[in-house]
Structures are given as C-alpha cells and as structure tokens.
N, C-alpha and C positions, 0 to 999 in steps of 0.2 A: 685222870688228869682234870683239874678244875681251873678254869681260866676266866679271868675278869677283864673285859675290854673297857678301856677308859678313854672317852672322847670328850673334849671341851667345846666342840663346834656347836653353834646355834643353828646354822643353816645346813643345807644338803648340797655337798659338792662331791668331787671325785673321791676324797678320802673317806667320806661317810659311805659311799657306794662300795668301796673296798672293804670296809668293816662288815657291811651286810653280806657281801659275797663270802668273806672269810667265815663269818658266823654260820652261814648256810652249809658250807662245805665241811667245816669242823664238826658240825652237828651230825653229819652223815658218818663221820669217823668215830662217833660215840663220845666226843669230848663234852663234858659238862661246862656250860658257859653262862655268863651273865654280862650285861652291858651296864656300865656306870657312866651316865651322861647328864647333860644339863636339863634342868626342868624347863619344859616348854620348847625344847629343841626339836628339830625335824627328826633327829635320830630317835628321840623319845617317842614321838608320834609313830614312827616306823615300828618300834618295838611293841607298842600298844596294838597296832593294827595286826601284826603277825603273832601276837601273844608270846613274844620273847621275854624271858625273865630279865628284868632290869631294875636298876635303882637310879634315882635322880637326885641331883643336888642343886642348890640355889647358889649361883656364882656370887651375886652381890657386888663384888668389886674385883679388880684384876688379880690381886694376890691375896686371896682369902684363906687364911690359915685353917679355918674350920673345915674346909674341904679335905685337907690332909688328915684331920682327925676322923672325919666321916669315912674316908677311904680305909684308914687303919681299922676302924671298927667293922666295916663291911668285910674286909679280908679275913678278919678274925672270926666273925660270925659264920661265914661261908666255908671256912678252912680252905681258902683259895691257895692253889699251888703257885700261881704265876699271874702277874698283871701285865697285859699288853697295852702300852701307852701309844696312842695313835696320833698325837700332835704335841706341839711344844708346850702349850698351857697345861695339858694333862701331865706332861713330864715335870713341870714346875711344882704342881700340887703333889705329885707322887714323891718328889724329892723332899718336900716339906714333911710328908708322911713318914718317909724313911728317917728323917732327922728326929722325929718324936717317937721312934721305936718300932715302926712297921717293918717286920722282918721279911715280908713277901718279896721275892725277886721280881725284877722288871725286865721286859723286852720292849724296846722302843722302836717305833717306825719313824723313818725320816723320809719325807716326800718332797721336800723343797730343795732347789739347786742353788742356794746361796750359803755363804759361810756361817758358821756358828758365831754369835755375837762375841766380841772381845770384852766380855764382862766377867767379873768374879763369879756371879751366879751361874752363868752359862758354863764356865770352865768346871765349876764344882759339880753341877747337876749332870753334865755329860760324862764325867769321870768318876761319879760316885759308885762305890762297889755294889750298890743295889741294882744297877743297870748291868745285866749279864750279857745281853746282845743288843746290837743296834742294826736294824734291818733297813737298808736303803732301797728305794724302789728302782734305782738304776745305778750303773757303774759310775756315771757322771756325778750323781748325788754323793756316792761314797767317796769319790776322789776329792770333792769339795769339803766334805765333812772330815775326812781323814786327819788333816793337820791338828784338829782340836782334840783328838782322842789319843790318850796316852797308851792304852792297851789295844793295839791294832787287831788282836785276835777276837775282839768283840764285834768287829765289823763283818756284816754279811750283806749280800745282794739278793733280793727276791723281787723280780719284776711284778708289777701289778698285773692283774688278769681281768678278763671280761667274760661274760656269759655267752659263749658262742652259740648256744642253742636258741638265743633270742633273735638271731639275724638270719632271715630267710631269703634275702636278696630280691624281694618282690617290690615292684614300684606300685605303690598304692594310689598315687595321685593326690594325696591329702593336702600337701602344700599348694600345689597348683589350684586345687579347688577352693581351698580356704582363702587364698590371697589373689585369686583370679589371675594366675600367671599363664600366659598362652603357651601352647606346646612349642612354639617357635623360639621361646626365650630360654636361654641357658641359665641354670641355677648354680650359684657358687655360695658356699656356706661355711660357717665355723660353728662349732658347738663348744662353748666355754663360758664361764661366768664373766661378766663385764667388769673385770678387775684390772688394775694397772699392769700386772705382769703378763696379761694376755695380749697386750699391745694392740688394741683395736684401732688405734690411730693409724698404724701401718696397714691394717686390714682396709680401712676406709681410703687411705692414700692409694693402695693397690687397686681398689675398685675404681677410683677416679681415673687412673691411668688407663685401665681397660675400657672404661666407658667412653673415653675420647675416640676410640677406634671402633667400638661396637656398642650400640645402644640396646641391643637385644640380649641384655644380661640382667639378672636380678640376684641381689646378694642378701643372704639371711644371716643375722647374728642371733644365735640360739643359745640362751643361757640366762641365768638369774643375774640380777644387778649386784655386782660385787663392789659397788662404790663408785663406779664410773659411768653408770647408765645415762644420767642426765648430760654429762660432759660429752660422751660419744654422740648422743643424739644432737646436741648443739653443734658438734663438729660436722656431722652429716648435713645439718641445716645450712651451716656456713658455706659448705661446698655445693649447696643446691642439689643434693643427691637423695632427697626424701623419697622420690618416686622410684628409686633404684635399690635402696638399702632398707631392709625391714628388721627392726629389733622385736623379736617375738617372745622373749622371756624364756623361762624354764619350761621344758616340755618333758612329759613322761612317755611320749611315743617316738623316741629317737629311732628305735629299730624299724619303725614303720615309715618315717619320713626321710631318713638318710638315703635310702636307695633312689630317691628322686633327684638327689644332688649330682651334678655333673662333675664338679671339682670341689674337693674339700680344701679350704684355704686356712692354714693353721699358722698364725703370725706371732706366737708367743715370744717374749724376750727372756723369760725364765720359765722352765718347765721341768718338773721332777722326772716325769716320763712322758705323759701325754696320752692317756687312755682314750681320749676322743678320737685320736688318729687310729687307734686300734678298732674302734667302732666303725670308722669309715672303711678300713680295709676289710672288715668282716662283712660290710654291706656291698663290697665290690665297687667302691668309689675311689678314683685316683686322688692322691694326696700331693699337694704342694705345700711345703712347710719351711719354717726357719730351722736353723741347726742349733736351736737353744737346748740346753740341758740334756735330758735323756732322749729327746726326739730322734737323734740319729741311731739309737738302739732299736727303734721301730722302723723308721723310714731310712732305707739305704739308697743313697743318691744314685739315680739312673737304673736302679734295680726294681724297687717297688714304689718309687715316687721321686720327687725332685726337692732338693734342699737349697735354700738361699741364706746368706748371712742375716742375722737379726736386723730388722729395720730397713732392709733393702727392698723397698716397694717396687722399684724399677725392675729388679731381677725376678721378684715374685710374679709381677705382671707378665713378664716375658715367659716364665715357666708355665703360668696358667694358659697363656696363648698356645704354647707348645703342646700341652696336653690336649687342648680342645681341637687343635688343627691336625694332630698326628694320631689318627685312630689306632694304628697298629702299636704305637708306643704306649698309648693309654691302656690298650688291651693287655700288653705285657705287664704293666704296673699292676693292673687289677689281678691278673692270674698269680703273679709273684706275691702280691699282698695277701691273697687267700692262703698261700703256703706259710708265709711269715707269721700270720696272726694265730696259727694253730699252736705255736709255742707260748702264747700268752693266755692260755685258758685258765679260768679262775680255779679249776680243780688242781692244776699244777702249782699255782700260787699257794693254795691252802696246804698242799702236801709238803712243800718246802718250808712253809712257816711252821707246820707241826713238827717237822724234823728239828727245827731250831728250838722249839719249846722243849722237846724231849732231851736234846743235848744239854740244855741249861739245867734241867732237873737232874739229869744223870751226874752232872758235875757237882751237884750239891749233896749227893748221897755219900 
C-alpha cells in the first residue's frame, strides 16, 4: 500500500501532530508513505528533521490550480494508491486535481465541529466520487458533517490519539522554577492555540472570578498565537490580571510541564475532539471543561472531570473550586481519567485508519 498524506497547514497544531503520529504508526505496519505539504511549513521542517520522504508545494494564493496539477503528477510518479487529505484546503486542491483527471482515490479527515459551508464548491467537493471515506475525529463532528453528505456509508469515526508513552506523571517543577511560582500557589492551565474557537476570553473571565476569592492562583495559557494573542493579552491587561495569567507560547515540553498543573481548564466553544484534554488525563491532571464539540467523548461529567456549558465562566469557576477543595473527588477523576485515556492511544488510531484505507482499496478491486 502506498499512501500520500496531504496537508495545507503552515503552522503546527493538533492536526499536524496527528499526521505525525499516524505516519509513525503506519510506518511500523510497513506502509510506504510520503507527505505532501506547504513549502516552509512546520510540517515540512518536521519531515526534514526526521528524514521522512516528502514533497512541498508553494501555495501562492488561496485557490491555486497549479497545486492540483502538482498533486496529480506526484500521485502518478509515485504510483500512489490513496491520498489522505488532512484539512479543508488540501481537500479543495485535491478536488481540483480530480477534475483534471487525477484518478487516485481520497480519504478525508474532518477535525472541526462546524457545518460544511453552504456553497456549491463545498457541496461538490464533499460529495465528489473521488472521496471514498470521510473520517471524523469524533461522533459529534460526524453528526454535524452528516447532513452535507449524500452517501452516508462514506462516514466513519476514528478518535484522535496521543502517545501514551510520553507521559510519566512526574512533577518536574519546570514551570514553577521558570516563572518563580511559589509552592503555595495553585497552577491552573490550558494548552491550546490562542485562536477564537478556544475562547480564551472565557478562560480569563473564569480566572477573574476565582481570583476574587483566592489570590494564591496562577494561570498559564500555553499555545501558539492563533490570531488572538494580542487581543487576549490586552483583555488580561484591562482586567489587571497581568500578575496572575501568563501567556507562554508554544511549548515542546508538554509531557514534562503538565504534571505540575493542579487543574486543566479547557474553555473551547468549538472543539473537534480536544486532544489537549487527553494529555491532561494522561498526566493525571483533573479536567474542568466546556461541553463543546467532541469534548464529552473524552470527559464524562462527574466520572473523569466536570463539564459546563460553553461560555459559562461562573459555573467553570465553581467546578474548579470543587476540584481544588474536594481531594477525594479529584482523585477519582484522576484515576478514572487514566482508564479512559487508554482507549485514545495513537496505535489504535492508526490501526483503525489503516483498516479504512484497506476497505477503500478493496472496494476498487
């Protein structure tokens, strides 16, 4: 089996990490793979560092037809059996490639929990016969996607996975040392890009409520700037919370610093699945989250965490207080979380994805 992974992302977020995990695990299964990605992207750099076979393209502008031609040529030269499309833009370019005669079948991953656009292009590209299967990262994503898809048999769910071997539950003290946080101060954090759908305004509002009752708290926003970094920092400044909330950017040492966190506060208003919550569970950190998108498929209310409605900073603050004040309950969430996270191993994600690849190719024989 020869598989080409197609990504259009410039930066490194959860989707790119999932591509990397999938590539690693499929390689172990003996699958011949290549990655087709943007020139100068973080994924291209990752491929270079790990010596993964890859091809790059220059995007130029949003709907560049030459990328479709390049994809067709690459598929032909490599005798690719199947292209895995990992985002919406790669899907658009692949659709163009199919229109100009690329016969290679596609599998599409859908990671976002908002409806398909009501446009002619979207309707055509999602229902084009070249797309053999559409993999949603959660049942919620599939339910939202489903009305736009004519052939429901194309829809499959494969939850994203994480590398459980990275998480050793050891408190390294890195955050406290780097940011001079006293041992008497409780750490509350979120790990997510500072983007609109992550709703860091609610995170800050929740912090403000908690700090009115307890000043011995410090909040970390851990993630790359997804377009709202400056706005969130201004919001923090307006609320005079600079001393209590730190934006520390993208970190590569998440498995090392997460065990220091006392509560993981996940405030997204849209979330395909929420693998950051999986990281927290793997590190033995209790989670308080919103019930957005696929998050309830990871966090089960009152079993391995607490869930509040999207944007409800008051209830989120109450739940954080509950977790911090009820040690036995927090311990139950931690132990149950360690059980739940075992079913989100990247090995299982890759196995299920491989089975979908195989079924697609068997249908073509």
